[in-house]
C-alpha positions as a Markdown table, in Angstrom:
| # | Residue | x | y | z |
|---|---|---|---|---|
| 1 | Gly | 5.4 | -27.9 | -22.9 |
| 2 | Val | 9.0 | -28.9 | -22.5 |
| 3 | Ala | 8.5 | -30.6 | -19.1 |
| 4 | Tyr | 5.4 | -32.5 | -20.4 |
| 5 | Leu | 7.3 | -33.8 | -23.4 |
| 6 | Leu | 10.2 | -34.9 | -21.2 |
| 7 | Tyr | 7.6 | -36.6 | -18.9 |
| 8 | Leu | 6.2 | -38.5 | -21.9 |
| 9 | Ala | 9.6 | -39.5 | -23.0 |
| 10 | Trp | 10.5 | -40.8 | -19.6 |
| 11 | Lys | 7.1 | -42.6 | -19.2 |
| 12 | Thr | 7.5 | -44.2 | -22.6 |
| 13 | Leu | 10.9 | -45.5 | -21.7 |
| 14 | Lys | 9.9 | -46.8 | -18.3 |
| 15 | Asp | 6.7 | -48.5 | -19.4 |
| 16 | Ser | 7.6 | -52.2 | -19.9 |
| 17 | Gly | 4.2 | -53.4 | -21.3 |
| 18 | Pro | 3.3 | -53.7 | -24.9 |
| 19 | Leu | 2.5 | -50.5 | -26.8 |
| 20 | Ala | -1.1 | -49.6 | -26.3 |
| 21 | Leu | -2.8 | -49.3 | -29.7 |
| 22 | Asn | -6.3 | -48.0 | -29.9 |
| 23 | Ser | -8.0 | -50.4 | -32.1 |
| 24 | Ser | -11.6 | -49.5 | -31.1 |
| 25 | Asp | -12.2 | -47.8 | -34.5 |
| 26 | Ala | -10.6 | -50.6 | -36.6 |
| 27 | Gly | -13.7 | -52.7 | -37.1 |
| 28 | His | -16.3 | -50.0 | -37.7 |
| 29 | Gly | -17.7 | -50.1 | -41.2 |
| 30 | Gly | -15.5 | -52.7 | -42.7 |
| 31 | Phe | -13.6 | -52.8 | -45.9 |
| 32 | Val | -16.3 | -51.4 | -48.3 |
| 33 | Arg | -16.8 | -48.3 | -46.1 |
| 34 | Ile | -13.0 | -47.6 | -46.0 |
| 35 | Val | -12.8 | -47.9 | -49.8 |
| 36 | Val | -15.8 | -45.7 | -50.4 |
| 37 | Thr | -14.5 | -43.1 | -48.0 |
| 38 | Gly | -11.1 | -43.1 | -49.7 |
| 39 | Met | -12.7 | -42.8 | -53.2 |
| 40 | Leu | -14.9 | -39.9 | -52.1 |
| 41 | Ile | -11.9 | -38.1 | -50.6 |
| 42 | Asn | -10.0 | -38.5 | -53.8 |
| 43 | Val | -12.9 | -37.4 | -56.0 |
| 44 | Leu | -13.7 | -34.3 | -53.9 |
| 45 | Asn | -10.0 | -33.3 | -53.5 |
| 46 | Pro | -9.5 | -30.1 | -55.5 |
| 47 | Lys | -5.8 | -30.7 | -55.8 |
| 48 | Leu | -6.5 | -33.9 | -57.8 |
| 49 | Ser | -8.6 | -31.9 | -60.3 |
| 50 | Leu | -5.9 | -29.3 | -60.6 |
| 51 | Phe | -3.4 | -32.0 | -61.2 |
| 52 | Phe | -5.5 | -33.5 | -64.0 |
| 53 | Leu | -6.0 | -30.1 | -65.6 |
| 54 | Ala | -2.2 | -29.5 | -65.5 |
| 55 | Phe | -0.9 | -33.0 | -66.4 |
| 56 | Leu | -3.4 | -34.8 | -68.6 |
| 57 | Pro | -3.7 | -32.3 | -71.5 |
| 58 | Gln | -0.3 | -33.1 | -72.9 |
| 59 | Phe | -1.6 | -36.7 | -73.6 |
| 60 | Ile | -4.8 | -35.5 | -75.3 |
| 61 | Asp | -5.0 | -35.7 | -79.1 |
| 62 | Pro | -7.9 | -33.6 | -80.4 |
| 63 | Ser | -7.9 | -35.5 | -83.7 |
| 64 | Ala | -8.5 | -38.8 | -81.9 |
| 65 | Gly | -12.0 | -38.1 | -80.9 |
| 66 | Ser | -13.8 | -36.4 | -78.0 |
| 67 | Val | -11.4 | -34.5 | -75.7 |
| 68 | Thr | -13.8 | -35.0 | -72.8 |
| 69 | Gln | -13.8 | -38.8 | -73.2 |
| 70 | Gln | -10.1 | -38.9 | -73.5 |
| 71 | Val | -9.7 | -36.9 | -70.2 |
| 72 | Val | -12.2 | -39.1 | -68.4 |
| 73 | Ala | -10.4 | -42.2 | -69.7 |
| 74 | Leu | -7.0 | -41.0 | -68.7 |
| 75 | Gly | -8.3 | -40.0 | -65.3 |
| 76 | Ala | -9.9 | -43.4 | -64.8 |
| 77 | Val | -6.7 | -45.1 | -65.7 |
| 78 | Phe | -4.8 | -42.9 | -63.3 |
| 79 | Met | -7.3 | -43.6 | -60.5 |
| 80 | Ala | -7.3 | -47.3 | -61.1 |
| 81 | Met | -3.5 | -47.4 | -61.0 |
| 82 | Thr | -3.5 | -45.3 | -57.8 |
| 83 | Phe | -6.1 | -47.6 | -56.2 |
| 84 | Ala | -4.0 | -50.7 | -57.0 |
| 85 | Val | -0.8 | -49.1 | -55.6 |
| 86 | Phe | -2.7 | -48.0 | -52.4 |
| 87 | Val | -4.1 | -51.5 | -52.0 |
| 88 | Leu | -0.6 | -52.9 | -52.2 |
| 89 | Tyr | 0.6 | -50.3 | -49.7 |
| 90 | Gly | -2.2 | -51.3 | -47.3 |
| 91 | Ala | -1.5 | -55.0 | -47.6 |
| 92 | Phe | 2.2 | -54.5 | -47.1 |
| 93 | Ala | 1.6 | -52.2 | -44.0 |
| 94 | Ser | -0.8 | -54.8 | -42.6 |
| 95 | Val | 1.7 | -57.7 | -42.9 |
| 96 | Val | 4.6 | -55.6 | -41.6 |
| 97 | Gly | 2.5 | -54.2 | -38.8 |
| 98 | Gln | 1.3 | -57.6 | -37.6 |
| 99 | Arg | 4.8 | -58.9 | -37.5 |
| 100 | Leu | 6.1 | -55.8 | -35.7 |
| 101 | Leu | 3.4 | -56.1 | -33.0 |
| 102 | Arg | 4.4 | -59.7 | -32.3 |
| 103 | Asn | 8.2 | -59.0 | -32.2 |
| 104 | Glu | 9.2 | -57.9 | -28.7 |
| 105 | Thr | 12.6 | -56.6 | -29.8 |
| 106 | Ala | 11.0 | -54.4 | -32.5 |
| 107 | Met | 8.5 | -53.1 | -30.0 |
| 108 | Thr | 11.3 | -52.2 | -27.6 |
| 109 | Trp | 13.1 | -50.3 | -30.3 |
| 110 | Met | 9.9 | -48.6 | -31.3 |
| 111 | Arg | 9.3 | -47.5 | -27.7 |
| 112 | Arg | 12.9 | -46.2 | -27.5 |
| 113 | Ser | 12.4 | -44.3 | -30.8 |
| 114 | Val | 9.1 | -42.7 | -29.6 |
| 115 | Ala | 10.8 | -41.7 | -26.4 |
| 116 | Ala | 13.7 | -40.2 | -28.4 |
| 117 | Val | 11.3 | -38.3 | -30.6 |
| 118 | Phe | 9.5 | -36.9 | -27.5 |
| 119 | Ala | 12.9 | -35.9 | -26.0 |
| 120 | Gly | 13.9 | -34.3 | -29.3 |
| 121 | Phe | 10.7 | -32.3 | -29.6 |
| 122 | Ser | 11.2 | -31.1 | -26.0 |
| 123 | Leu | 14.7 | -30.0 | -26.8 |
| 124 | Arg | 13.6 | -28.2 | -30.0 |
| 125 | Leu | 10.8 | -26.5 | -28.0 |
| 126 | Ala | 13.2 | -25.5 | -25.3 |
| 127 | Ile | 15.5 | -23.9 | -27.9 |
| 128 | Ala | 12.6 | -22.2 | -29.7 |
| 129 | Glu | 11.3 | -20.6 | -26.5 |
| 130 | Arg | 14.5 | -18.7 | -25.8 |
C-alpha cells in the first residue's frame, strides 16, 4: 500500500499532460434527471426526517391551525431554500471548475497538491503499520 501510494505520487508529479478527467458520465440524463435524483435522495434520507422532527416543532403553533399543514409548509420552505443554495453552489462550482481547467498554473498546483496528498497518505499508512 505504501509503495503504491508513493508510486502514484511520483507518477502524478512526473506527468506533464493535463489532468485526465472522466467526463463520460457527465452528459447522461441531463439536468432534469440530476435534479430528480437529488430530490429523491433528500426525500428518502432518514436523517432529514429526523432533523425535521427535532427542529421544526419549536416553530409550530397549535392554535394557528393544522399542525400537519404547518410542518409540511415549514418543510417545503426549508427544502426550497436548500434547493436554491445547492443550485448556487453548483453554478459557482461550474464556473470555478471551468476556469481552473483552462489555467495551466492552477492545474500544475493541483497536480502537486494531489501528489502531496498521495505522499502524505503513504507516510500515514507507513506509520500506522508499525
